[in-house]
Each structure stands twice: as structure tokens, then as C-alpha cells.
PDB file of N, CA, C and O in Angstrom:
ATOM      1  N   MET A   1     -60.724  30.870 169.231  1.00  0.00           N
ATOM      2  CA  MET A   1     -59.350  31.136 168.828  1.00  0.00           C
ATOM      3  C   MET A   1     -58.656  29.804 168.540  1.00  0.00           C
ATOM      4  O   MET A   1     -58.586  28.938 169.413  1.00  0.00           O
ATOM      5  N   ARG A   2     -58.160  29.643 167.354  1.00  0.00           N
ATOM      6  CA  ARG A   2     -57.538  28.390 166.945  1.00  0.00           C
ATOM      7  C   ARG A   2     -56.027  28.504 166.974  1.00  0.00           C
ATOM      8  O   ARG A   2     -55.455  29.573 166.766  1.00  0.00           O
ATOM      9  N   MET A   3     -55.401  27.372 167.237  1.00  0.00           N
ATOM     10  CA  MET A   3     -53.940  27.345 167.191  1.00  0.00           C
ATOM     11  C   MET A   3     -53.470  27.282 165.747  1.00  0.00           C
ATOM     12  O   MET A   3     -54.189  26.817 164.862  1.00  0.00           O
ATOM     13  N   ASN A   4     -52.280  27.747 165.530  1.00  0.00           N
ATOM     14  CA  ASN A   4     -51.656  27.616 164.231  1.00  0.00           C
ATOM     15  C   ASN A   4     -51.472  26.126 163.931  1.00  0.00           C
ATOM     16  O   ASN A   4     -50.994  25.380 164.786  1.00  0.00           O
ATOM     17  N   GLU A   5     -51.845  25.689 162.731  1.00  0.00           N
ATOM     18  CA  GLU A   5     -51.789  24.261 162.409  1.00  0.00           C
ATOM     19  C   GLU A   5     -50.368  23.728 162.403  1.00  0.00           C
ATOM     20  O   GLU A   5     -50.145  22.554 162.698  1.00  0.00           O
ATOM     21  N   LYS A   6     -49.414  24.569 162.072  1.00  0.00           N
ATOM     22  CA  LYS A   6     -48.021  24.126 162.073  1.00  0.00           C
ATOM     23  C   LYS A   6     -47.580  23.785 163.499  1.00  0.00           C
ATOM     24  O   LYS A   6     -46.871  22.802 163.716  1.00  0.00           O
ATOM     25  N   ILE A   7     -47.998  24.592 164.456  1.00  0.00           N
ATOM     26  CA  ILE A   7     -47.634  24.356 165.852  1.00  0.00           C
ATOM     27  C   ILE A   7     -48.431  23.195 166.416  1.00  0.00           C
ATOM     28  O   ILE A   7     -47.864  22.312 167.059  1.00  0.00           O
ATOM     29  N   SER A   8     -49.736  23.180 166.187  1.00  0.00           N
ATOM     30  CA  SER A   8     -50.578  22.141 166.775  1.00  0.00           C
ATOM     31  C   SER A   8     -50.218  20.768 166.222  1.00  0.00           C
ATOM     32  O   SER A   8     -50.309  19.776 166.944  1.00  0.00           O
ATOM     33  N   SER A   9     -49.815  20.688 164.965  1.00  0.00           N
ATOM     34  CA  SER A   9     -49.416  19.413 164.388  1.00  0.00           C
ATOM     35  C   SER A   9     -48.140  18.909 165.066  1.00  0.00           C
ATOM     36  O   SER A   9     -48.037  17.722 165.372  1.00  0.00           O
ATOM     37  N   SER A  10     -47.178  19.785 165.302  1.00  0.00           N
ATOM     38  CA  SER A  10     -45.933  19.397 165.974  1.00  0.00           C
ATOM     39  C   SER A  10     -46.205  18.961 167.409  1.00  0.00           C
ATOM     40  O   SER A  10     -45.642  17.978 167.890  1.00  0.00           O
ATOM     41  N   VAL A  11     -47.074  19.706 168.085  1.00  0.00           N
ATOM     42  CA  VAL A  11     -47.424  19.357 169.462  1.00  0.00           C
ATOM     43  C   VAL A  11     -48.130  18.005 169.487  1.00  0.00           C
ATOM     44  O   VAL A  11     -47.885  17.191 170.378  1.00  0.00           O
ATOM     45  N   SER A  12     -48.989  17.768 168.530  1.00  0.00           N
ATOM     46  CA  SER A  12     -49.714  16.506 168.458  1.00  0.00           C
ATOM     47  C   SER A  12     -48.756  15.335 168.239  1.00  0.00           C
ATOM     48  O   SER A  12     -48.885  14.301 168.895  1.00  0.00           O
ATOM     49  N   TYR A  13     -47.808  15.484 167.334  1.00  0.00           N
ATOM     50  CA  TYR A  13     -46.834  14.423 167.104  1.00  0.00           C
ATOM     51  C   TYR A  13     -45.973  14.183 168.343  1.00  0.00           C
ATOM     52  O   TYR A  13     -45.689  13.035 168.685  1.00  0.00           O
ATOM     53  N   ALA A  14     -45.563  15.238 169.007  1.00  0.00           N
ATOM     54  CA  ALA A  14     -44.748  15.094 170.221  1.00  0.00           C
ATOM     55  C   ALA A  14     -45.548  14.395 171.319  1.00  0.00           C
ATOM     56  O   ALA A  14     -45.027  13.515 172.005  1.00  0.00           O
ATOM     57  N   TRP A  15     -46.804  14.784 171.484  1.00  0.00           N
ATOM     58  CA  TRP A  15     -47.655  14.163 172.513  1.00  0.00           C
ATOM     59  C   TRP A  15     -47.877  12.686 172.196  1.00  0.00           C
ATOM     60  O   TRP A  15     -47.804  11.843 173.091  1.00  0.00           O
ATOM     61  N   ASN A  16     -48.145  12.371 170.949  1.00  0.00           N
ATOM     62  CA  ASN A  16     -48.339  10.971 170.560  1.00  0.00           C
ATOM     63  C   ASN A  16     -47.069  10.162 170.779  1.00  0.00           C
ATOM     64  O   ASN A  16     -47.141   9.010 171.205  1.00  0.00           O
ATOM     65  N   GLY A  17     -45.926  10.735 170.501  1.00  0.00           N
ATOM     66  CA  GLY A  17     -44.656  10.037 170.740  1.00  0.00           C
ATOM     67  C   GLY A  17     -44.418   9.790 172.216  1.00  0.00           C
ATOM     68  O   GLY A  17     -43.938   8.724 172.602  1.00  0.00           O
ATOM     69  N   LEU A  18     -44.751  10.769 173.041  1.00  0.00           N
ATOM     70  CA  LEU A  18     -44.578  10.626 174.486  1.00  0.00           C
ATOM     71  C   LEU A  18     -45.492   9.539 175.040  1.00  0.00           C
ATOM     72  O   LEU A  18     -45.063   8.712 175.844  1.00  0.00           O
ATOM     73  N   ILE A  19     -46.746   9.542 174.610  1.00  0.00           N
ATOM     74  CA  ILE A  19     -47.689   8.523 175.062  1.00  0.00           C
ATOM     75  C   ILE A  19     -47.257   7.140 174.568  1.00  0.00           C
ATOM     76  O   ILE A  19     -47.392   6.156 175.296  1.00  0.00           O
ATOM     77  N   ALA A  20     -46.743   7.059 173.347  1.00  0.00           N
ATOM     78  CA  ALA A  20     -46.264   5.777 172.819  1.00  0.00           C
ATOM     79  C   ALA A  20     -45.072   5.273 173.627  1.00  0.00           C
ATOM     80  O   ALA A  20     -44.952   4.074 173.878  1.00  0.00           O
ATOM     81  N   LEU A  21     -44.191   6.188 174.035  1.00  0.00           N
ATOM     82  CA  LEU A  21     -43.035   5.795 174.845  1.00  0.00           C
ATOM     83  C   LEU A  21     -43.493   5.253 176.197  1.00  0.00           C
ATOM     84  O   LEU A  21     -43.015   4.210 176.644  1.00  0.00           O
ATOM     85  N   PHE A  22     -44.413   5.953 176.844  1.00  0.00           N
ATOM     86  CA  PHE A  22     -44.927   5.484 178.132  1.00  0.00           C
ATOM     87  C   PHE A  22     -45.660   4.155 177.986  1.00  0.00           C
ATOM     88  O   PHE A  22     -45.571   3.301 178.868  1.00  0.00           O
ATOM     89  N   GLY A  23     -46.378   3.974 176.893  1.00  0.00           N
ATOM     90  CA  GLY A  23     -47.117   2.734 176.691  1.00  0.00           C
ATOM     91  C   GLY A  23     -46.236   1.558 176.351  1.00  0.00           C
ATOM     92  O   GLY A  23     -46.622   0.411 176.577  1.00  0.00           O
ATOM     93  N   SER A  24     -45.055   1.816 175.810  1.00  0.00           N
ATOM     94  CA  SER A  24     -44.189   0.717 175.394  1.00  0.00           C
ATOM     95  C   SER A  24     -43.357   0.161 176.549  1.00  0.00           C
ATOM     96  O   SER A  24     -42.794  -0.928 176.434  1.00  0.00           O
ATOM     97  N   ILE A  25     -43.276   0.888 177.650  1.00  0.00           N
ATOM     98  CA  ILE A  25     -42.488   0.426 178.798  1.00  0.00           C
ATOM     99  C   ILE A  25     -43.374  -0.466 179.662  1.00  0.00           C
ATOM    100  O   ILE A  25     -44.508  -0.105 179.978  1.00  0.00           O
ATOM    101  N   SER A  26     -42.856  -1.626 180.042  1.00  0.00           N
ATOM    102  CA  SER A  26     -43.638  -2.551 180.862  1.00  0.00           C
ATOM    103  C   SER A  26     -43.698  -2.064 182.306  1.00  0.00           C
ATOM    104  O   SER A  26     -42.925  -1.196 182.711  1.00  0.00           O
ATOM    105  N   THR A  27     -44.614  -2.626 183.068  1.00  0.00           N
ATOM    106  CA  THR A  27     -44.746  -2.215 184.471  1.00  0.00           C
ATOM    107  C   THR A  27     -43.525  -2.608 185.290  1.00  0.00           C
ATOM    108  O   THR A  27     -43.170  -1.914 186.243  1.00  0.00           O
ATOM    109  N   ASP A  28     -42.875  -3.722 184.929  1.00  0.00           N
ATOM    110  CA  ASP A  28     -41.646  -4.105 185.629  1.00  0.00           C
ATOM    111  C   ASP A  28     -40.548  -3.073 185.400  1.00  0.00           C
ATOM    112  O   ASP A  28     -39.794  -2.743 186.316  1.00  0.00           O
ATOM    113  N   ALA A  29     -40.463  -2.574 184.187  1.00  0.00           N
ATOM    114  CA  ALA A  29     -39.454  -1.553 183.894  1.00  0.00           C
ATOM    115  C   ALA A  29     -39.756  -0.268 184.657  1.00  0.00           C
ATOM    116  O   ALA A  29     -38.839   0.411 185.119  1.00  0.00           O
ATOM    117  N   TYR A  30     -41.051   0.071 184.792  1.00  0.00           N
ATOM    118  CA  TYR A  30     -41.405   1.241 185.595  1.00  0.00           C
ATOM    119  C   TYR A  30     -40.968   1.061 187.038  1.00  0.00           C
ATOM    120  O   TYR A  30     -40.476   2.004 187.656  1.00  0.00           O
ATOM    121  N   MET A  31     -41.142  -0.144 187.587  1.00  0.00           N
ATOM    122  CA  MET A  31     -40.730  -0.401 188.968  1.00  0.00           C
ATOM    123  C   MET A  31     -39.221  -0.224 189.122  1.00  0.00           C
ATOM    124  O   MET A  31     -38.755   0.324 190.121  1.00  0.00           O
ATOM    125  N   VAL A  32     -38.463  -0.687 188.136  1.00  0.00           N
ATOM    126  CA  VAL A  32     -37.003  -0.529 188.181  1.00  0.00           C
ATOM    127  C   VAL A  32     -36.635   0.949 188.109  1.00  0.00           C
ATOM    128  O   VAL A  32     -35.767   1.402 188.854  1.00  0.00           O
ATOM    129  N   LEU A  33     -37.282   1.707 187.224  1.00  0.00           N
ATOM    130  CA  LEU A  33     -36.981   3.135 187.098  1.00  0.00           C
ATOM    131  C   LEU A  33     -37.338   3.894 188.374  1.00  0.00           C
ATOM    132  O   LEU A  33     -36.589   4.770 188.807  1.00  0.00           O
ATOM    133  N   ILE A  34     -38.475   3.562 188.973  1.00  0.00           N
ATOM    134  CA  ILE A  34     -38.876   4.225 190.213  1.00  0.00           C
ATOM    135  C   ILE A  34     -37.906   3.879 191.338  1.00  0.00           C
ATOM    136  O   ILE A  34     -37.551   4.743 192.140  1.00  0.00           O
ATOM    137  N   ALA A  35     -37.477   2.616 191.400  1.00  0.00           N
ATOM    138  CA  ALA A  35     -36.515   2.207 192.429  1.00  0.00           C
ATOM    139  C   ALA A  35     -35.178   2.912 192.239  1.00  0.00           C
ATOM    140  O   ALA A  35     -34.564   3.348 193.213  1.00  0.00           O
ATOM    141  N   LEU A  36     -34.723   3.028 190.998  1.00  0.00           N
ATOM    142  CA  LEU A  36     -33.457   3.735 190.737  1.00  0.00           C
ATOM    143  C   LEU A  36     -33.554   5.203 191.128  1.00  0.00           C
ATOM    144  O   LEU A  36     -32.633   5.754 191.730  1.00  0.00           O
ATOM    145  N   ALA A  37     -34.676   5.835 190.783  1.00  0.00           N
ATOM    146  CA  ALA A  37     -34.866   7.242 191.147  1.00  0.00           C
ATOM    147  C   ALA A  37     -34.857   7.403 192.664  1.00  0.00           C
ATOM    148  O   ALA A  37     -34.237   8.329 193.187  1.00  0.00           O
ATOM    149  N   GLY A  38     -35.541   6.505 193.371  1.00  0.00           N
ATOM    150  CA  GLY A  38     -35.540   6.567 194.831  1.00  0.00           C
ATOM    151  C   GLY A  38     -34.160   6.349 195.411  1.00  0.00           C
ATOM    152  O   GLY A  38     -33.784   7.006 196.382  1.00  0.00           O
ATOM    153  N   MET A  39     -33.402   5.438 194.833  1.00  0.00           N
ATOM    154  CA  MET A  39     -32.045   5.179 195.313  1.00  0.00           C
ATOM    155  C   MET A  39     -31.155   6.409 195.136  1.00  0.00           C
ATOM    156  O   MET A  39     -30.407   6.777 196.042  1.00  0.00           O
ATOM    157  N   PHE A  40     -31.240   7.039 193.971  1.00  0.00           N
ATOM    158  CA  PHE A  40     -30.418   8.225 193.732  1.00  0.00           C
ATOM    159  C   PHE A  40     -30.829   9.396 194.625  1.00  0.00           C
ATOM    160  O   PHE A  40     -29.969  10.126 195.118  1.00  0.00           O
ATOM    161  N   ILE A  41     -32.106   9.580 194.835  1.00  0.00           N
ATOM    162  CA  ILE A  41     -32.573  10.655 195.718  1.00  0.00           C
ATOM    163  C   ILE A  41     -32.109  10.409 197.147  1.00  0.00           C
ATOM    164  O   ILE A  41     -31.652  11.331 197.823  1.00  0.00           O
ATOM    165  N   THR A  42     -32.225   9.157 197.611  1.00  0.00           N
ATOM    166  CA  THR A  42     -31.781   8.821 198.956  1.00  0.00           C
ATOM    167  C   THR A  42     -30.278   9.024 199.097  1.00  0.00           C
ATOM    168  O   THR A  42     -29.818   9.556 200.107  1.00  0.00           O
ATOM    169  N   ALA A  43     -29.509   8.608 198.095  1.00  0.00           N
ATOM    170  CA  ALA A  43     -28.055   8.780 198.141  1.00  0.00           C
ATOM    171  C   ALA A  43     -27.684  10.264 198.180  1.00  0.00           C
ATOM    172  O   ALA A  43     -26.772  10.656 198.909  1.00  0.00           O
ATOM    173  N   PHE A  44     -28.377  11.077 197.410  1.00  0.00           N
ATOM    174  CA  PHE A  44     -28.092  12.515 197.394  1.00  0.00           C
ATOM    175  C   PHE A  44     -28.375  13.141 198.757  1.00  0.00           C
ATOM    176  O   PHE A  44     -27.567  13.917 199.267  1.00  0.00           O
ATOM    177  N   ILE A  45     -29.524  12.803 199.348  1.00  0.00           N
ATOM    178  CA  ILE A  45     -29.887  13.353 200.657  1.00  0.00           C
ATOM    179  C   ILE A  45     -28.897  12.886 201.722  1.00  0.00           C
ATOM    180  O   ILE A  45     -28.458  13.678 202.556  1.00  0.00           O
ATOM    181  N   ASN A  46     -28.547  11.594 201.691  1.00  0.00           N
ATOM    182  CA  ASN A  46     -27.606  11.059 202.660  1.00  0.00           C
ATOM    183  C   ASN A  46     -26.244  11.723 202.525  1.00  0.00           C
ATOM    184  O   ASN A  46     -25.617  12.061 203.529  1.00  0.00           O
ATOM    185  N   ASN A  47     -25.782  11.913 201.301  1.00  0.00           N
ATOM    186  CA  ASN A  47     -24.488  12.562 201.074  1.00  0.00           C
ATOM    187  C   ASN A  47     -24.506  13.998 201.612  1.00  0.00           C
ATOM    188  O   ASN A  47     -23.540  14.448 202.230  1.00  0.00           O
ATOM    189  N   TYR A  48     -25.591  14.696 201.377  1.00  0.00           N
ATOM    190  CA  TYR A  48     -25.717  16.077 201.861  1.00  0.00           C
ATOM    191  C   TYR A  48     -25.598  16.138 203.384  1.00  0.00           C
ATOM    192  O   TYR A  48     -24.843  16.946 203.925  1.00  0.00           O
ATOM    193  N   TRP A  49     -26.354  15.273 204.067  1.00  0.00           N
ATOM    194  CA  TRP A  49     -26.341  15.320 205.528  1.00  0.00           C
ATOM    195  C   TRP A  49     -25.043  14.795 206.114  1.00  0.00           C
ATOM    196  O   TRP A  49     -24.607  15.283 207.157  1.00  0.00           O
ATOM    197  N   GLN A  50     -24.412  13.816 205.477  1.00  0.00           N
ATOM    198  CA  GLN A  50     -23.132  13.319 205.979  1.00  0.00           C
ATOM    199  C   GLN A  50     -22.045  14.387 205.828  1.00  0.00           C
ATOM    200  O   GLN A  50     -21.208  14.537 206.718  1.00  0.00           O
ATOM    201  N   LYS A  51     -22.045  15.122 204.731  1.00  0.00           N
ATOM    202  CA  LYS A  51     -21.088  16.224 204.566  1.00  0.00           C
ATOM    203  C   LYS A  51     -21.312  17.291 205.634  1.00  0.00           C
ATOM    204  O   LYS A  51     -20.361  17.800 206.228  1.00  0.00           O
ATOM    205  N   LYS A  52     -22.574  17.619 205.869  1.00  0.00           N
ATOM    206  CA  LYS A  52     -22.900  18.634 206.862  1.00  0.00           C
ATOM    207  C   LYS A  52     -22.445  18.185 208.252  1.00  0.00           C
ATOM    208  O   LYS A  52     -21.872  18.970 209.007  1.00  0.00           O
ATOM    209  N   ARG A  53     -22.705  16.913 208.583  1.00  0.00           N
ATOM    210  CA  ARG A  53     -22.305  16.386 209.880  1.00  0.00           C
ATOM    211  C   ARG A  53     -20.782  16.334 210.005  1.00  0.00           C
ATOM    212  O   ARG A  53     -20.242  16.690 211.052  1.00  0.00           O
ATOM    213  N   PHE A  54     -20.079  15.894 208.953  1.00  0.00           N
ATOM    214  CA  PHE A  54     -18.615  15.830 208.986  1.00  0.00           C
ATOM    215  C   PHE A  54     -18.021  17.210 209.189  1.00  0.00           C
ATOM    216  O   PHE A  54     -17.108  17.383 209.996  1.00  0.00           O
ATOM    217  N   ASN A  55     -18.539  18.202 208.457  1.00  0.00           N
ATOM    218  CA  ASN A  55     -18.021  19.569 208.612  1.00  0.00           C
ATOM    219  C   ASN A  55     -18.315  20.118 210.003  1.00  0.00           C
ATOM    220  O   ASN A  55     -17.519  20.886 210.544  1.00  0.00           O
ATOM    221  N   ARG A  56     -19.449  19.735 210.589  1.00  0.00           N
ATOM    222  CA  ARG A  56     -19.773  20.184 211.935  1.00  0.00           C
ATOM    223  C   ARG A  56     -18.834  19.551 212.960  1.00  0.00           C
ATOM    224  O   ARG A  56     -18.373  20.225 213.880  1.00  0.00           O
ATOM    225  N   ASP A  57     -18.551  18.254 212.801  1.00  0.00           N
ATOM    226  CA  ASP A  57     -17.733  17.551 213.783  1.00  0.00           C
ATOM    227  C   ASP A  57     -16.248  17.789 213.606  1.00  0.00           C
ATOM    228  O   ASP A  57     -15.528  17.905 214.598  1.00  0.00           O
ATOM    229  N   TYR A  58     -15.765  17.866 212.375  1.00  0.00           N
ATOM    230  CA  TYR A  58     -14.311  17.920 212.123  1.00  0.00           C
ATOM    231  C   TYR A  58     -13.877  19.127 211.305  1.00  0.00           C
ATOM    232  O   TYR A  58     -12.721  19.191 210.887  1.00  0.00           O
ATOM    233  N   GLY A  59     -14.750  20.069 211.067  1.00  0.00           N
ATOM    234  CA  GLY A  59     -14.453  21.152 210.137  1.00  0.00           C
ATOM    235  C   GLY A  59     -13.396  22.134 210.598  1.00  0.00           C
ATOM    236  O   GLY A  59     -12.642  22.649 209.773  1.00  0.00           O
ATOM    237  N   ASP A  60     -13.317  22.409 211.895  1.00  0.00           N
ATOM    238  CA  ASP A  60     -12.425  23.466 212.373  1.00  0.00           C
ATOM    239  C   ASP A  60     -11.097  22.943 212.891  1.00  0.00           C
ATOM    240  O   ASP A  60     -10.284  23.719 213.394  1.00  0.00           O
ATOM    241  N   GLU A  61     -10.862  21.644 212.780  1.00  0.00           N
ATOM    242  CA  GLU A  61      -9.600  21.095 213.288  1.00  0.00           C
ATOM    243  C   GLU A  61      -8.472  21.378 212.327  1.00  0.00           C
ATOM    244  O   GLU A  61      -8.642  21.348 211.108  1.00  0.00           O
ATOM    245  N   GLU A  62      -7.296  21.659 212.911  1.00  0.00           N
ATOM    246  CA  GLU A  62      -6.094  21.852 212.100  1.00  0.00           C
ATOM    247  C   GLU A  62      -5.120  20.730 212.390  1.00  0.00           C
ATOM    248  O   GLU A  62      -5.020  20.273 213.529  1.00  0.00           O
ATOM    249  N   SER A  63      -4.391  20.272 211.359  1.00  0.00           N
ATOM    250  CA  SER A  63      -3.461  19.158 211.602  1.00  0.00           C
ATOM    251  C   SER A  63      -2.089  19.622 211.986  1.00  0.00           C
ATOM    252  O   SER A  63      -1.203  18.800 212.221  1.00  0.00           O
TER     253      SER A  63
END
């Protein structure tokens, strides 16, 4: 069973573009991107738990 050539050609161009993008980025740039992703994930997790802790400690107080 063969793929339609119109679809397979588009998929091939997209795959080649993706591989070219990955190949054009240096390893130092990958390290920066991985570090940024880790920083954002850590900040999100920390924010979630700090909100949860704040609501637990001070949530029911009235001024």
C-alpha cells in the first residue's frame, strides 16, 4: 500500500526542514534551550506549591 505522492512529498519536505533546523542549532544553543526549559518547569512547579501552601496557611483568614 503506497502513500499518496502529494501527501508523502509534503511530509518529506516537512521532515527535511525539521532535521535541518535541528542540525543548524549548535550544542551550546541546545544547552541554553534545555536550561531555559528546566527553569520554566521549576518555576511553574514552585509557583503551584507556593500557592497551595499560602492558601493552606492563610486561606481562611478574614481581615
